[in-house]
C-alpha positions as CSV (number, residue, x, y, z in Angstrom):
1,M,20.8,25.6,-27.4
2,T,23.4,26.1,-24.8
3,R,23.9,23.5,-22.1
4,E,26.8,21.9,-20.2
5,I,28.0,18.8,-18.7
6,K,30.2,18.1,-15.7
7,F,33.3,15.9,-16.3
8,G,35.2,15.3,-13.0
9,S,35.8,18.7,-11.6
10,R,35.4,20.5,-14.9
11,R,32.3,21.9,-16.4
12,I,32.1,21.8,-20.4
13,G,29.7,24.0,-22.0
14,Y,28.4,23.3,-25.3
15,Q,26.1,24.6,-28.2
16,L,23.6,22.1,-29.5
17,H,22.1,22.3,-33.0
18,F,19.8,19.8,-34.4
19,S,19.6,19.4,-38.2
20,Q,18.7,16.9,-41.0
21,R,22.0,14.8,-40.7
22,K,22.6,11.1,-39.7
23,T,25.5,11.3,-37.3
24,L,26.3,13.2,-34.3
25,G,29.3,15.5,-34.5
26,I,31.5,17.4,-32.1
27,T,33.8,20.2,-32.9
28,V,35.9,22.7,-30.7
29,D,36.5,26.0,-32.5
30,P,39.5,28.3,-31.9
31,E,37.6,30.4,-29.3
32,L,37.3,27.2,-27.4
33,K,33.5,26.9,-28.0
34,V,32.3,23.1,-28.2
35,I,29.6,22.6,-30.9
36,V,27.5,19.7,-31.2
37,K,25.5,18.9,-34.4
38,A,22.9,16.1,-33.9
39,P,20.3,14.5,-35.7
40,I,16.7,15.8,-35.2
41,N,15.0,14.0,-32.2
42,T,18.3,12.9,-30.7
43,A,17.9,12.4,-26.9
44,I,19.8,14.9,-24.8
45,R,21.0,11.9,-22.9
46,K,22.6,10.3,-26.0
47,V,24.2,13.5,-26.7
48,E,25.6,14.0,-23.2
49,E,26.8,10.4,-23.1
50,K,28.8,11.1,-26.3
51,L,30.3,14.2,-24.8
52,R,31.5,12.5,-21.8
53,K,33.1,10.0,-23.9
54,R,34.8,12.6,-25.8
55,A,35.5,14.9,-22.9
56,P,39.3,14.2,-22.7
57,W,39.5,14.9,-26.5
58,I,37.6,18.2,-25.9
59,I,39.8,19.3,-23.1
60,R,43.1,18.5,-25.2
61,Q,41.6,20.5,-28.1
62,Q,40.7,23.5,-25.8
63,N,44.2,23.5,-24.2
64,Y,45.6,23.2,-27.7
65,F,43.8,26.4,-28.9
66,L,44.8,28.2,-25.8
67,S,48.4,28.2,-27.1
68,F,47.3,30.6,-29.7
69,H,45.7,32.9,-27.3
70,P,48.0,35.9,-26.4
71,K,48.2,36.1,-22.8
72,T,50.7,39.1,-22.3
73,P,49.5,41.3,-19.4
74,P,49.0,45.0,-20.2
75,K,52.3,47.0,-20.2
76,K,52.6,50.5,-18.6
77,F,54.9,52.0,-21.4
78,V,57.2,53.5,-18.8
79,K,60.9,54.2,-18.9
80,G,62.8,51.2,-18.0
81,E,60.1,48.7,-18.5
82,T,61.1,45.4,-20.8
83,H,59.6,44.7,-23.9
84,L,59.9,41.7,-26.2
85,Y,61.2,41.9,-29.9
86,M,61.8,38.8,-31.8
87,G,62.4,37.0,-28.6
88,R,64.8,39.4,-27.2
89,Q,64.2,41.4,-24.0
90,L,64.5,45.3,-24.6
91,R,64.1,48.1,-22.2
92,L,62.1,51.2,-23.1
93,N,64.2,54.4,-23.2
94,I,61.9,57.4,-23.4
95,K,63.0,61.1,-23.9
96,S,61.1,64.1,-25.0
97,G,61.7,65.3,-28.4
98,K,60.8,67.8,-31.0
99,K,59.3,64.8,-33.3
100,N,58.0,61.4,-32.4
101,S,60.2,58.5,-33.5
102,V,60.9,55.0,-32.2
103,K,64.0,52.9,-33.0
104,Y,65.8,49.7,-31.9
105,K,69.1,50.3,-30.5
106,G,71.4,47.7,-28.8
107,R,69.2,46.5,-25.8
108,Y,66.8,49.3,-26.0
109,I,63.6,50.5,-28.0
110,E,64.3,54.2,-27.8
111,V,61.3,56.4,-28.0
112,S,61.3,60.2,-28.6
113,A,57.8,61.8,-28.0
114,K,56.6,65.4,-28.1
115,D,53.8,64.2,-25.8
116,K,54.6,61.3,-23.5
117,S,51.1,60.2,-23.4
118,K,51.6,59.1,-27.1
119,V,54.5,56.7,-26.2
120,K,52.0,53.7,-26.1
121,S,50.6,54.3,-29.6
122,L,54.1,55.1,-31.0
123,V,55.5,51.6,-29.6
124,L,52.6,49.8,-31.0
125,Q,52.8,51.3,-34.4
126,W,56.6,50.5,-34.4
127,Y,55.6,46.8,-33.6
128,R,53.0,46.8,-36.3
129,E,55.3,48.2,-38.9
130,H,58.0,45.7,-38.1
131,A,55.4,42.8,-38.2
132,K,54.3,44.0,-41.7
133,R,57.9,43.8,-43.0
134,K,59.2,40.8,-41.1
135,F,56.2,38.3,-41.4
136,P,56.4,38.2,-45.1
137,E,60.0,37.7,-45.1
138,I,59.6,34.8,-42.7
139,A,56.7,33.3,-44.5
140,E,58.0,33.4,-48.0
141,P,60.1,30.4,-47.9
142,L,57.4,28.5,-45.9
143,I,54.9,29.4,-48.4
144,N,57.2,28.1,-51.1
145,Q,57.6,24.8,-49.3
146,F,53.9,24.3,-49.2
147,K,53.6,24.6,-53.1
148,R,54.5,20.8,-53.1
149,Y,51.0,20.2,-52.0
150,N,49.5,22.6,-54.7
151,V,48.4,25.1,-52.1
152,E,49.3,28.8,-51.6
153,P,47.5,31.5,-49.4
154,S,45.7,34.0,-51.2
155,G,47.3,36.7,-49.0
156,L,49.1,37.4,-45.8
157,Y,47.5,40.0,-43.5
158,I,48.2,41.7,-40.2
159,K,45.4,42.1,-37.7
160,E,45.0,42.5,-33.9
161,M,43.2,39.6,-32.3
162,A,42.5,39.3,-28.7
163,K,42.5,35.6,-28.6
164,R,44.4,34.2,-31.3
165,W,47.9,34.1,-32.7
166,G,46.8,33.4,-36.4
167,S,44.0,32.2,-38.6
168,C,43.3,30.9,-42.0
169,T,40.0,32.0,-43.6
170,P,38.0,29.6,-45.7
171,N,39.1,31.7,-48.9
172,G,42.8,31.0,-48.1
173,K,43.8,34.2,-46.3
174,I,46.4,33.7,-43.6
175,I,46.0,36.4,-40.8
176,L,48.6,37.0,-38.3
177,N,48.6,38.7,-34.9
178,P,51.2,41.7,-35.0
179,E,51.9,40.7,-31.2
180,L,53.6,37.6,-32.8
181,I,56.7,40.0,-33.6
182,K,57.5,39.9,-30.1
183,A,58.4,36.0,-30.2
184,P,61.3,34.3,-31.5
185,K,61.4,33.6,-35.2
186,P,60.9,29.8,-34.9
187,C,57.7,30.6,-33.1
188,I,56.4,32.6,-35.8
189,E,57.2,30.0,-38.2
190,Y,55.3,27.5,-36.2
191,V,52.2,29.7,-36.3
192,I,52.8,30.3,-40.0
193,I,53.2,26.6,-40.8
194,H,50.0,25.7,-38.6
195,E,48.0,28.0,-40.8
196,L,49.4,26.8,-43.9
197,C,48.7,23.3,-43.0
198,H,44.9,24.4,-42.8
199,L,45.2,25.1,-46.6
200,V,45.8,21.3,-46.9
201,H,43.7,20.1,-44.1
202,R,40.8,22.4,-42.7
203,S,40.3,20.7,-39.5
204,H,42.6,19.4,-36.9
205,T,42.7,15.9,-37.9
206,K,45.4,13.1,-37.6
207,K,46.6,13.9,-41.1
208,F,46.7,17.6,-40.1
209,F,49.2,17.1,-37.3
210,Q,51.1,14.4,-39.3
211,L,51.5,17.3,-41.9
212,Q,52.5,19.8,-39.3
213,A,55.2,17.4,-37.9
214,K,56.6,16.7,-41.3
215,E,57.0,20.4,-42.2
216,M,58.4,21.1,-38.7
217,N,59.4,18.3,-36.6
218,D,60.1,20.3,-33.6
219,W,56.7,22.2,-33.6
220,I,56.0,21.3,-30.0
221,K,59.3,22.7,-28.7
222,W,58.3,26.2,-30.3
223,K,54.7,25.9,-29.4
224,D,55.7,25.3,-25.7
225,K,58.1,28.3,-26.1
226,L,55.3,30.6,-27.3
227,E,53.2,29.6,-24.4
228,R,56.0,30.2,-21.8
229,I,57.4,33.6,-23.1
230,M,54.1,35.3,-24.1
231,V,52.5,35.3,-20.5
């Protein structure tokens, strides 16, 4: 059942599920969805009273998850356009060539293409290749750092995600968005640490954030930086 409440000028939609349980629970998932699980026969009025009481927390959680949603506008992949790589602003230098190639040189991403309509796919593949090489290098010391908690990811994977920078699956796989390769190294470390914390605490509890702060005491700075530059 999908419903919504009004909180000030804001409308909060939520999914309501009734089941054999004793308490009413509210969660916000990484896609910003609000999910309410309630005991059978709970009055809608009681559900919405609880939602209004928890509305400030719900909004904070949604805003938090938004920091993991890539917001970079579409690029045109034309000569002179700026693109980020590891936090640095680089310009595209495009030229015709007998073979396709992309390389990082000085302040430029130099693209040689037999067909200029292929520039976008060439650059995106270049980003992906660099992400596949760089992310494990950045993650390795952090993974070792978390072994003190007797946890270790079952694997590190790269996957395009429209709305998330990273995720941690129930079986311990950490998935990172290749778009992160555009951000400074500490921003990438922040996302990796965030996902590693999920190996210890599955939900965003007080203990989760205490652990995140312990492992990266300036995580808010890099979270904010990620939000500012990837827009």
